[in-house]
N, C-alpha and C positions, 0 to 999 in steps of 0.2 A: 090445450084442449078448451074449446069454447062452450061445450055443452053445460047445461045448468046442473047444479047439485040436486035440484028438485027432481030431475029425471033419473036420479039414482047413480049418476056417473060422477065420480070424484074429479074435480077440476085439478089440473096439474100445471106445473111450470117446468120448463126445460132450461138448464143452465150448464155451464162448464166449470169444473173444479180441477185445477191443475192439469188441464188438457183432457180430462175425462168428461164426456157428455153424460148428464144425469137428468132424469125426470123424477120429480117428487110431488106429493100432494101440495096444492096451494096452501100457504100458511106455514110450511115447513121452514126451519131455519137453515142457514148456510151450513151449520155444523151437521145437521141431519143429512143434508145433501152430500156432504163430504164423506160421512160415514157410510152412506149408501153405496159409494163406489170404492170404499176401502182406503180413503185418504184420512190420515190421522192429523188432527189439529189438537195441540196441547190444551188441556183445561185443568183447572184446579177447583173452581167453585161450582162447576156444572155437574148435575146428576139428574138422570131421567125422571126420578120420582119427586124432585124438589122444584119449587118455583125458580124460574130463571132469574138470577141476581145480576149477572154480568159484572161481578165485582172484582175478579182477579185480573181481567184484561189479558190473559195469556192466549186466548183464542182469537186474537186479532188476525185479520186477513186483508189482503188488498183486493179491491173490486175495481175493475176497469171503469174509468170515467169518474172515479171518486178521488178527491184530493187526499183524504186521510184514511188510514186503515179503519175497519169496522170490526166489531165483535161478532164472531160467527154464531155464538150461542143464542143471541137475541135479535139478529138481523134476518128478516124474512128473505127467503130465496125468491128472486124475481125472474120472470121469463127473459131469456137472453143474457142474463148476468154472466160475466166471466170473472172467476175467482182464482186468486193465487194465494196459496197457503204458506209457501216457503220463499224467503228472499233474505239477503243479508240485512236489509232494513228491518224486516219483521223479527228476525232473530235478535237484533240489537234491542228493539223495543221490548220484546218478551223478556230479555235478560234484565233490562232496567225495571220492568214491572215486577219481576220476581224479587229483585233486590229491594225495591220499595216495600213490598209485602213483608219481606224479612225484617226490614227496619221498623215497620209499623209494629210487628210482633215483639221485637226487642224493646221498643219504647213502652209498649203495654206491659211487658214483663218487668220493666224497671220501675213501675208504679205510676206511670202516666196513663191512667185508665180512660181518660177522655180524649185519647189521640185516635184520629182516624184518617184514612187516606181518601182523598177526594180527587177524582179524575176530571179533567177539563177538556177532554177530547170531544169530537163530534158525537152526537147522540144517535144518529141514524133513525130518528123517528120518521122523518120525511124521506120518501124515496129519492127525491131530488133535493137533498140537504145542501144548503148553501155553504156549510162547513165554516161559517163565520158567525160569531154570536151577534154581530151588528145586523146581519141580514137574515136572522132566524125567523121563519114564518110561523113557528109554533112555540114561542118562548115559554108558555105555561106547561108544555109537555116535555120540553127539552131537559137534559141532565141538569141537576141543581147547580147553581153557581154559588160562590161564597156570599155574594150580595143577597141572593135569594134566601139563603139560610140565615141571614142577619149576622154574618161573621165578618169582622174587620180583620182581614188577612194581614194587613200591614202591621197593626198593633200586636196581633197574636204572634207573628213571626219575630218581630223586634223584641218582644218580651223574653224570648229565649236566646236572643243574641245572634240570630241567624241573619246573614246579609240578605237584603231584599232590594231588588231594583224596581223602582216605580216607573211604569211605562208613561211616556210623555203624552200619549193620547189614546183614546179608546179603540181606535182602529188598528193599532199595532198588535201583532201576534204575541201571545204570551206563552209561558211554559204550560205544559199540559198537566202537570202534577203539583200538588201542594199537600203538605201535612198541616192540619189545623189542630191546634191545641185549644180546647174549649174549657174554660174555668167554670 
């Protein structure tokens, strides 16, 4: 719909979620669009009355034309978007995310109170995300990086005896997850 919000008409976007066409108000998330047509996307940290944290990463979905999965809770629905909420790859990533959350919890319970999980996936800030940190158009808005937080991942991980592979150059793809132990 192209009519202006000033005329009293709410602008909408039309997209497809798991083959179901849906129209939602502009600014709605993919999660809201999915719920509108009865498609369930797993969530752990999302609640309607709380600020969207996008912390658990269980609500990841595939969006046609995007290289990496996006979080449904904080990614705005866009006109013409085609979303897939279930696939073997998404199930595997969700399972890994859940295992990492459980590990983070166990480490915290064992007395490592400054342990936290930091995700290194695409942030989805830009609708045309380059999905590569070297090509990011909005680095100050993108998800935090260890370097941006002033964390020396190499030293931190080596301190606990965890094997770490140092990438030979900045352009190589890295793992998407890391536990950081901050002293």
